[in-house]
PAVO-74721 format. One record per residue (C-alpha): residue number from 0; chain; x negated, y negated, z negated. Coordinates in steps of 0.02 Angstrom, whole numbers. Each point is the difference from the previous one (the first is absolute). Layout:
// residues N
+-----+----+--------+--------+--------+
:   i : ch :   east :  north :     up :
+-----+----+--------+--------+--------+
: NUM :  A :      X :      Y :      Z :
...
+-----+----+--------+--------+--------+
This chain:
// residues 414
+-----+----+--------+--------+--------+
:   i : ch :   east :  north :     up :
+-----+----+--------+--------+--------+
:   0 :  A :  -8300 :  -1756 :   7910 :
:   1 :  A :    -33 :   -144 :    120 :
:   2 :  A :    127 :    -28 :    138 :
:   3 :  A :   -131 :    -53 :    127 :
:   4 :  A :    -90 :    149 :     74 :
:   5 :  A :    128 :    128 :    -58 :
:   6 :  A :     73 :    134 :    114 :
:   7 :  A :    188 :    -23 :     17 :
:   8 :  A :    120 :    117 :     84 :
:   9 :  A :    171 :    -54 :     63 :
:  10 :  A :    129 :    134 :     39 :
:  11 :  A :    116 :    -72 :    131 :
:  12 :  A :    -48 :   -111 :    145 :
:  13 :  A :    157 :   -100 :     35 :
:  14 :  A :     32 :   -180 :    -54 :
:  15 :  A :    -40 :     25 :   -184 :
:  16 :  A :   -155 :    103 :     36 :
:  17 :  A :    -72 :   -121 :    128 :
:  18 :  A :     35 :   -152 :   -108 :
:  19 :  A :    -83 :     85 :   -148 :
:  20 :  A :   -150 :     45 :    108 :
:  21 :  A :    -23 :   -182 :     49 :
:  22 :  A :      9 :    -59 :   -180 :
:  23 :  A :   -115 :    135 :    -69 :
:  24 :  A :   -125 :    -22 :    141 :
:  25 :  A :    -14 :   -183 :    -44 :
:  26 :  A :    -39 :     50 :   -179 :
:  27 :  A :   -150 :     97 :     62 :
:  28 :  A :     75 :    175 :     -7 :
:  29 :  A :    -43 :    141 :    119 :
:  30 :  A :    175 :     44 :     61 :
:  31 :  A :     67 :    159 :     80 :
:  32 :  A :    181 :      8 :     60 :
:  33 :  A :     83 :    170 :     17 :
:  34 :  A :    153 :     -6 :    114 :
:  35 :  A :     97 :    162 :     22 :
:  36 :  A :     72 :    -45 :    172 :
:  37 :  A :   -106 :     57 :    145 :
:  38 :  A :    103 :    -90 :    133 :
:  39 :  A :    -20 :   -177 :    -66 :
:  40 :  A :    122 :   -123 :    -76 :
:  41 :  A :     -3 :   -140 :    129 :
:  42 :  A :    162 :     43 :     92 :
:  43 :  A :    115 :    -20 :   -149 :
:  44 :  A :    110 :   -147 :     40 :
:  45 :  A :    117 :    -30 :   -147 :
:  46 :  A :     25 :   -180 :    -51 :
:  47 :  A :    -82 :    -79 :   -152 :
:  48 :  A :     28 :   -173 :    -71 :
:  49 :  A :   -127 :    -82 :   -115 :
:  50 :  A :     -2 :   -171 :    -84 :
:  51 :  A :    -71 :   -136 :    112 :
:  52 :  A :   -126 :    -50 :   -133 :
:  53 :  A :    -65 :    178 :    -10 :
:  54 :  A :    -17 :     10 :    190 :
:  55 :  A :    -99 :   -163 :     -1 :
:  56 :  A :   -109 :     62 :   -144 :
:  57 :  A :    -39 :    164 :     89 :
:  58 :  A :    -52 :    -93 :    158 :
:  59 :  A :   -101 :   -131 :    -96 :
:  60 :  A :    -94 :    135 :    -97 :
:  61 :  A :    -34 :    110 :    151 :
:  62 :  A :    112 :    146 :    -43 :
:  63 :  A :     92 :    -36 :    162 :
:  64 :  A :    -65 :    -80 :    161 :
:  65 :  A :     29 :   -184 :     32 :
:  66 :  A :    112 :     41 :    149 :
:  67 :  A :    112 :    120 :    -98 :
:  68 :  A :    175 :    -20 :     73 :
:  69 :  A :    158 :    -14 :   -107 :
:  70 :  A :    177 :    -60 :     28 :
:  71 :  A :     48 :   -146 :   -111 :
:  72 :  A :    164 :     24 :    -93 :
:  73 :  A :     71 :   -150 :    -92 :
:  74 :  A :    150 :     86 :    -79 :
:  75 :  A :    142 :    118 :     36 :
:  76 :  A :    183 :      1 :     49 :
:  77 :  A :    126 :    112 :    -85 :
:  78 :  A :    143 :     69 :    107 :
:  79 :  A :    153 :    105 :    -33 :
:  80 :  A :    109 :     84 :    131 :
:  81 :  A :    172 :    -81 :     10 :
:  82 :  A :     73 :     78 :    158 :
:  83 :  A :    -68 :   -136 :    113 :
:  84 :  A :   -135 :     24 :    132 :
:  85 :  A :   -129 :   -109 :    -91 :
:  86 :  A :     42 :     43 :   -179 :
:  87 :  A :      4 :   -124 :   -143 :
:  88 :  A :   -166 :    -85 :    -41 :
:  89 :  A :     37 :    -44 :   -179 :
:  90 :  A :   -164 :    -58 :    -77 :
:  91 :  A :   -170 :    -64 :     53 :
:  92 :  A :   -136 :     30 :   -128 :
:  93 :  A :   -176 :    -75 :    -10 :
:  94 :  A :   -149 :    117 :     -7 :
:  95 :  A :   -156 :    -21 :    108 :
:  96 :  A :    -96 :    158 :     46 :
:  97 :  A :   -127 :     59 :    128 :
:  98 :  A :     64 :    156 :     87 :
:  99 :  A :   -117 :    121 :     84 :
: 100 :  A :    -19 :    173 :     72 :
: 101 :  A :    -63 :    135 :   -119 :
: 102 :  A :   -119 :     67 :    130 :
: 103 :  A :    -72 :   -170 :     39 :
: 104 :  A :    -22 :    -42 :   -184 :
: 105 :  A :    -91 :    165 :    -25 :
: 106 :  A :   -107 :    -29 :    154 :
: 107 :  A :    -50 :   -173 :    -61 :
: 108 :  A :    -52 :     66 :   -170 :
: 109 :  A :    -85 :    153 :     76 :
: 110 :  A :   -111 :   -114 :    105 :
: 111 :  A :    -56 :    -93 :   -156 :
: 112 :  A :    -60 :    143 :   -110 :
: 113 :  A :   -182 :    -32 :     43 :
: 114 :  A :   -122 :    140 :    -39 :
: 115 :  A :    128 :    113 :    -84 :
: 116 :  A :     -1 :    181 :     60 :
: 117 :  A :    176 :     33 :     68 :
: 118 :  A :     34 :    187 :     24 :
: 119 :  A :    154 :     57 :     96 :
: 120 :  A :     70 :    175 :    -27 :
: 121 :  A :    -70 :     14 :   -177 :
: 122 :  A :    120 :    116 :    -91 :
: 123 :  A :    -25 :    -12 :   -188 :
: 124 :  A :     13 :    164 :    -95 :
: 125 :  A :    -47 :    -48 :   -177 :
: 126 :  A :    -53 :   -149 :   -106 :
: 127 :  A :   -103 :     25 :   -159 :
: 128 :  A :    -44 :   -138 :   -124 :
: 129 :  A :   -160 :     46 :    -92 :
: 130 :  A :      1 :   -153 :   -113 :
: 131 :  A :   -157 :    -73 :     77 :
: 132 :  A :     61 :     23 :    179 :
: 133 :  A :    130 :     80 :    113 :
: 134 :  A :    -16 :    143 :    123 :
: 135 :  A :    114 :     17 :    151 :
: 136 :  A :      9 :    171 :     83 :
: 137 :  A :     64 :     -1 :    178 :
: 138 :  A :     95 :    147 :     73 :
: 139 :  A :   -141 :     33 :    122 :
: 140 :  A :   -116 :     38 :   -147 :
: 141 :  A :    -88 :   -168 :     -4 :
: 142 :  A :    -36 :    -65 :   -176 :
: 143 :  A :    -20 :   -188 :    -23 :
: 144 :  A :    -64 :    -80 :   -162 :
: 145 :  A :     55 :   -176 :    -45 :
: 146 :  A :    -28 :   -116 :   -146 :
: 147 :  A :    179 :    -66 :     12 :
: 148 :  A :    151 :     59 :    100 :
: 149 :  A :    151 :   -101 :     59 :
: 150 :  A :    162 :     85 :     49 :
: 151 :  A :     78 :    -95 :    146 :
: 152 :  A :     95 :    150 :     67 :
: 153 :  A :    176 :    -69 :     -2 :
: 154 :  A :    161 :     47 :    -87 :
: 155 :  A :    -37 :    187 :      3 :
: 156 :  A :   -171 :    -30 :    -78 :
: 157 :  A :   -101 :    150 :    -54 :
: 158 :  A :   -112 :   -117 :   -101 :
: 159 :  A :    149 :    -66 :    -99 :
: 160 :  A :     39 :    180 :    -48 :
: 161 :  A :   -174 :     13 :    -76 :
: 162 :  A :     31 :   -152 :   -112 :
: 163 :  A :    184 :     32 :    -31 :
: 164 :  A :     41 :    186 :     24 :
: 165 :  A :    183 :    -25 :    -48 :
: 166 :  A :     26 :   -148 :    115 :
: 167 :  A :     97 :     16 :    163 :
: 168 :  A :     93 :   -123 :    111 :
: 169 :  A :    183 :    -11 :    -51 :
: 170 :  A :    132 :      7 :    137 :
: 171 :  A :    117 :   -150 :    -10 :
: 172 :  A :    147 :     90 :     81 :
: 173 :  A :      4 :    -91 :    167 :
: 174 :  A :   -103 :    -14 :    158 :
: 175 :  A :    -73 :   -126 :    121 :
: 176 :  A :     21 :     15 :    188 :
: 177 :  A :   -144 :    -78 :     97 :
: 178 :  A :    -35 :    -42 :    181 :
: 179 :  A :    -90 :   -125 :    109 :
: 180 :  A :    -20 :    -30 :    186 :
: 181 :  A :    -72 :   -129 :    120 :
: 182 :  A :    104 :   -158 :     13 :
: 183 :  A :     -1 :     10 :    191 :
: 184 :  A :    103 :    161 :    -17 :
: 185 :  A :    147 :    -94 :    -76 :
: 186 :  A :    160 :     24 :     99 :
: 187 :  A :     73 :   -163 :    -67 :
: 188 :  A :   -114 :   -141 :    -60 :
: 189 :  A :    133 :   -119 :    -65 :
: 190 :  A :    -24 :     32 :   -187 :
: 191 :  A :   -187 :     28 :     22 :
: 192 :  A :    -28 :   -169 :     81 :
: 193 :  A :     93 :    -85 :   -141 :
: 194 :  A :   -112 :     86 :   -127 :
: 195 :  A :   -156 :    -58 :     91 :
: 196 :  A :     65 :   -179 :      9 :
: 197 :  A :     48 :     -7 :   -184 :
: 198 :  A :   -144 :     99 :    -75 :
: 199 :  A :    126 :     88 :   -111 :
: 200 :  A :     11 :    189 :    -11 :
: 201 :  A :    166 :     81 :    -37 :
: 202 :  A :     85 :    108 :   -129 :
: 203 :  A :    171 :     79 :     25 :
: 204 :  A :     91 :     48 :   -159 :
: 205 :  A :    128 :    140 :     -8 :
: 206 :  A :     79 :    113 :   -129 :
: 207 :  A :   -134 :    123 :    -57 :
: 208 :  A :   -150 :    -79 :     82 :
: 209 :  A :    -75 :   -134 :    111 :
: 210 :  A :    -99 :    -20 :    160 :
: 211 :  A :   -151 :   -111 :     34 :
: 212 :  A :    -86 :    -51 :    161 :
: 213 :  A :   -151 :   -110 :     32 :
: 214 :  A :   -123 :    -22 :    144 :
: 215 :  A :   -176 :     67 :    -15 :
: 216 :  A :   -150 :    -18 :    118 :
: 217 :  A :    -20 :    138 :    129 :
: 218 :  A :   -152 :    114 :      4 :
: 219 :  A :   -156 :    -97 :     54 :
: 220 :  A :    101 :   -161 :     11 :
: 221 :  A :   -104 :   -152 :     41 :
: 222 :  A :    138 :   -121 :    -49 :
: 223 :  A :    160 :     -6 :   -102 :
: 224 :  A :     98 :      2 :    164 :
: 225 :  A :    -38 :    186 :     21 :
: 226 :  A :    125 :     76 :   -119 :
: 227 :  A :     90 :    156 :    -54 :
: 228 :  A :    175 :     14 :    -72 :
: 229 :  A :    -21 :     76 :   -173 :
: 230 :  A :    155 :     60 :    -92 :
: 231 :  A :     45 :     98 :   -156 :
: 232 :  A :    165 :     54 :    -78 :
: 233 :  A :     27 :     56 :   -179 :
: 234 :  A :    145 :    117 :    -33 :
: 235 :  A :     59 :    172 :    -57 :
: 236 :  A :    -96 :    156 :     48 :
: 237 :  A :     77 :     88 :    154 :
: 238 :  A :    101 :    154 :    -45 :
: 239 :  A :   -113 :    118 :     98 :
: 240 :  A :   -160 :    -59 :    -87 :
: 241 :  A :    -58 :     76 :   -165 :
: 242 :  A :   -132 :    -95 :    -98 :
: 243 :  A :   -122 :    122 :    -79 :
: 244 :  A :   -148 :    -86 :    -80 :
: 245 :  A :    -94 :   -151 :     67 :
: 246 :  A :     20 :      5 :    189 :
: 247 :  A :     52 :    -97 :    154 :
: 248 :  A :     71 :     41 :    172 :
: 249 :  A :   -121 :    -68 :    131 :
: 250 :  A :     49 :    -59 :    175 :
: 251 :  A :     46 :    148 :    109 :
: 252 :  A :     67 :    106 :   -144 :
: 253 :  A :    164 :    -88 :    -40 :
: 254 :  A :    142 :    122 :     36 :
: 255 :  A :    138 :    -35 :    124 :
: 256 :  A :    127 :      4 :   -142 :
: 257 :  A :    -98 :   -128 :   -101 :
: 258 :  A :    -21 :   -111 :    153 :
: 259 :  A :    187 :      8 :     31 :
: 260 :  A :     27 :    -57 :   -179 :
: 261 :  A :   -113 :   -150 :     36 :
: 262 :  A :    104 :    -41 :    154 :
: 263 :  A :    159 :      3 :   -103 :
: 264 :  A :    -80 :   -111 :   -132 :
: 265 :  A :    -45 :   -128 :    134 :
: 266 :  A :    175 :      4 :     73 :
: 267 :  A :     82 :    -20 :   -170 :
: 268 :  A :   -111 :   -132 :    -80 :
: 269 :  A :   -107 :    -97 :    124 :
: 270 :  A :     82 :   -141 :     99 :
: 271 :  A :     -3 :     41 :    188 :
: 272 :  A :   -109 :   -151 :     41 :
: 273 :  A :   -134 :     66 :   -120 :
: 274 :  A :     11 :    185 :     45 :
: 275 :  A :   -131 :     -8 :    141 :
: 276 :  A :   -128 :    -49 :   -133 :
: 277 :  A :     27 :    165 :    -92 :
: 278 :  A :      9 :    119 :    148 :
: 279 :  A :   -144 :    120 :     28 :
: 280 :  A :      1 :    171 :     85 :
: 281 :  A :      1 :    148 :   -118 :
: 282 :  A :   -182 :     46 :     31 :
: 283 :  A :    -54 :   -172 :    -63 :
: 284 :  A :    103 :      2 :   -161 :
: 285 :  A :    -66 :     56 :   -169 :
: 286 :  A :     82 :     29 :   -169 :
: 287 :  A :    -88 :    -51 :   -161 :
: 288 :  A :     79 :     63 :   -163 :
: 289 :  A :    -26 :   -134 :   -131 :
: 290 :  A :   -109 :     40 :   -150 :
: 291 :  A :    -82 :    -94 :   -141 :
: 292 :  A :   -115 :     40 :   -145 :
: 293 :  A :    -84 :    -90 :   -144 :
: 294 :  A :   -167 :     56 :    -73 :
: 295 :  A :    -59 :    -73 :   -164 :
: 296 :  A :   -181 :    -13 :     52 :
: 297 :  A :    -93 :    -25 :    165 :
: 298 :  A :   -164 :     70 :    -67 :
: 299 :  A :    -69 :    145 :    -98 :
: 300 :  A :   -185 :     31 :    -23 :
: 301 :  A :    -85 :    -24 :    168 :
: 302 :  A :    161 :     16 :    102 :
: 303 :  A :    114 :   -145 :     50 :
: 304 :  A :    156 :    -21 :    106 :
: 305 :  A :     44 :   -132 :    127 :
: 306 :  A :    154 :    -41 :    105 :
: 307 :  A :    144 :    124 :      7 :
: 308 :  A :   -110 :    135 :    -77 :
: 309 :  A :     23 :    -96 :   -162 :
: 310 :  A :    168 :    -78 :    -37 :
: 311 :  A :    123 :     30 :    142 :
: 312 :  A :    131 :   -135 :     29 :
: 313 :  A :    151 :     12 :    114 :
: 314 :  A :    -23 :    -87 :    168 :
: 315 :  A :    135 :   -127 :    -45 :
: 316 :  A :   -135 :   -102 :    -85 :
: 317 :  A :   -100 :    -16 :    161 :
: 318 :  A :   -152 :     29 :   -110 :
: 319 :  A :    -78 :    167 :     49 :
: 320 :  A :   -137 :    -73 :    109 :
: 321 :  A :     -2 :   -162 :    -99 :
: 322 :  A :    -34 :     89 :   -164 :
: 323 :  A :   -137 :    107 :     78 :
: 324 :  A :    -85 :   -154 :     73 :
: 325 :  A :     14 :    -93 :   -165 :
: 326 :  A :    -69 :    152 :    -93 :
: 327 :  A :   -154 :     -6 :    112 :
: 328 :  A :    -23 :   -188 :    -13 :
: 329 :  A :      8 :     14 :   -190 :
: 330 :  A :   -137 :    131 :      1 :
: 331 :  A :   -114 :   -120 :     94 :
: 332 :  A :     44 :   -145 :   -114 :
: 333 :  A :    -28 :    101 :   -159 :
: 334 :  A :   -165 :     64 :     67 :
: 335 :  A :    -67 :   -177 :      1 :
: 336 :  A :     19 :     -3 :   -191 :
: 337 :  A :    -17 :    182 :    -51 :
: 338 :  A :   -161 :     77 :     61 :
: 339 :  A :     32 :    171 :    -77 :
: 340 :  A :    140 :    123 :     38 :
: 341 :  A :     73 :     20 :   -173 :
: 342 :  A :     54 :   -182 :    -27 :
: 343 :  A :     46 :    -22 :    184 :
: 344 :  A :    117 :    150 :      2 :
: 345 :  A :     75 :    -49 :   -168 :
: 346 :  A :     41 :   -175 :     63 :
: 347 :  A :     68 :     70 :    164 :
: 348 :  A :    110 :    123 :    -93 :
: 349 :  A :     71 :   -131 :   -118 :
: 350 :  A :     48 :   -118 :    141 :
: 351 :  A :     66 :    120 :    132 :
: 352 :  A :     96 :    115 :   -119 :
: 353 :  A :    108 :   -146 :    -57 :
: 354 :  A :     23 :    -66 :    177 :
: 355 :  A :     45 :    172 :     66 :
: 356 :  A :    130 :     30 :   -134 :
: 357 :  A :     81 :   -169 :     37 :
: 358 :  A :     10 :     43 :    185 :
: 359 :  A :     81 :    168 :    -32 :
: 360 :  A :    129 :    -78 :   -115 :
: 361 :  A :     36 :   -134 :    130 :
: 362 :  A :     21 :    132 :    136 :
: 363 :  A :    123 :     94 :   -109 :
: 364 :  A :    104 :   -157 :    -27 :
: 365 :  A :      2 :    -37 :    186 :
: 366 :  A :     48 :    179 :     38 :
: 367 :  A :    139 :    -10 :   -128 :
: 368 :  A :     69 :   -164 :     67 :
: 369 :  A :    -26 :     26 :    187 :
: 370 :  A :     33 :    187 :     21 :
: 371 :  A :     68 :     93 :   -152 :
: 372 :  A :    124 :   -131 :    -61 :
: 373 :  A :     20 :   -124 :    142 :
: 374 :  A :     95 :   -162 :    -34 :
: 375 :  A :    159 :    -59 :     86 :
: 376 :  A :    -97 :    -78 :    145 :
: 377 :  A :    155 :    -72 :     86 :
: 378 :  A :     62 :   -101 :   -148 :
: 379 :  A :   -162 :    -66 :    -76 :
: 380 :  A :    -20 :   -189 :      2 :
: 381 :  A :   -173 :    -82 :     15 :
: 382 :  A :      2 :    -24 :   -189 :
: 383 :  A :     46 :    184 :    -26 :
: 384 :  A :   -140 :     51 :    117 :
: 385 :  A :   -128 :   -108 :    -88 :
: 386 :  A :     51 :     68 :   -170 :
: 387 :  A :     -6 :    179 :     67 :
: 388 :  A :   -174 :    -30 :     71 :
: 389 :  A :    -63 :    -76 :   -162 :
: 390 :  A :     70 :    147 :    -98 :
: 391 :  A :    -90 :    123 :    113 :
: 392 :  A :   -166 :    -91 :    -12 :
: 393 :  A :     14 :    -29 :   -189 :
: 394 :  A :   -131 :   -136 :      8 :
: 395 :  A :   -127 :     96 :    104 :
: 396 :  A :    -94 :    -90 :    138 :
: 397 :  A :    -67 :    156 :     85 :
: 398 :  A :    128 :      6 :    139 :
: 399 :  A :     -2 :   -103 :    158 :
: 400 :  A :    164 :    -88 :    -29 :
: 401 :  A :    -61 :    -51 :   -171 :
: 402 :  A :   -159 :    -77 :     71 :
: 403 :  A :     84 :   -168 :     29 :
: 404 :  A :    116 :    -46 :   -142 :
: 405 :  A :     20 :   -177 :     65 :
: 406 :  A :    139 :     53 :    117 :
: 407 :  A :    161 :     93 :    -35 :
: 408 :  A :    101 :    112 :    113 :
: 409 :  A :    123 :    -98 :    103 :
: 410 :  A :    167 :     59 :     65 :
: 411 :  A :     24 :    -13 :    188 :
: 412 :  A :    122 :     50 :    134 :
: 413 :  A :    158 :    -26 :   -101 :
+-----+----+--------+--------+--------+
């Protein structure tokens, strides 16, 4: 069947869904996006970092507006707490990235979907592949026929369960604390101003985990001077929290006991000078249990997966949004060569299945080395650190601090 002129449904209207809609619309498809949320996605503010080259490509090709705002990171500094106020900045590592706000990235893509039919509040009840097409039944009784269907419905994907009934995200055994707030709310700007001057985001290593912080543009920012403080901390699950199946604890639902555990973690492991960068009120803090999953195929019949609905990598790789955007760009590129769905989906599957598996394996190595079996941060020399980094990456170039292999981590502050 010809790609051009076909009816394509996309379940999920976030970053992966919007990017896919842009790509498929350019291939001449009649696109309908089914997003289960009825309240909109624009106010989500978690930080995302993407490769600079990908940001430039998305702007140049019209996926994002020309005035899309990002903060330019040139690398990162690694700290350990040593009992001093400032902590010990032990290594500076190259790694350019363009950081942005999830909500603003989504809004930029959403504005570029063209003639696609975007439907909020569309709750999917069932998906049926008939061989020559796919039917989607919504919970309100609406039945929608499509020639091809893409699942872009995230890590708890219902479409993935159609292709891989035995597949489910696997809990890694630890969690990620998240928070962000406007930079003008900082009680102490000392460390923040240094980050802005250097262009280097920070990581704090400790036994059993690590913390990261980088600036991101604020909502509706017109320049990179309008920023939010975006932080995340990997560590053990709080004692009062039981992980039962794929889930997360959104802002406003973190318990007082869990929040107290976060406070103790900050006091024990984050140097006092850096603590203001990780301090958010309880109602603005979320908890994300870490999962991953590998699927051996992205396609089956007339159904395909994209983004986290396919292979799910741990957020260590910084590749959730990046992979989804690259999935979509590949669809557009392949469509210029393959005019029919069968060869296009076969080529898409072959490429993205391999890439997705590599990302998951990389995320598992980073989780092992930065959370589950952390190194002796205080005694590692620059050479030790470089060897540890190389062992974690195992030759991959999918991670930001592998993007520039011309520079090595340098020891500082000794």
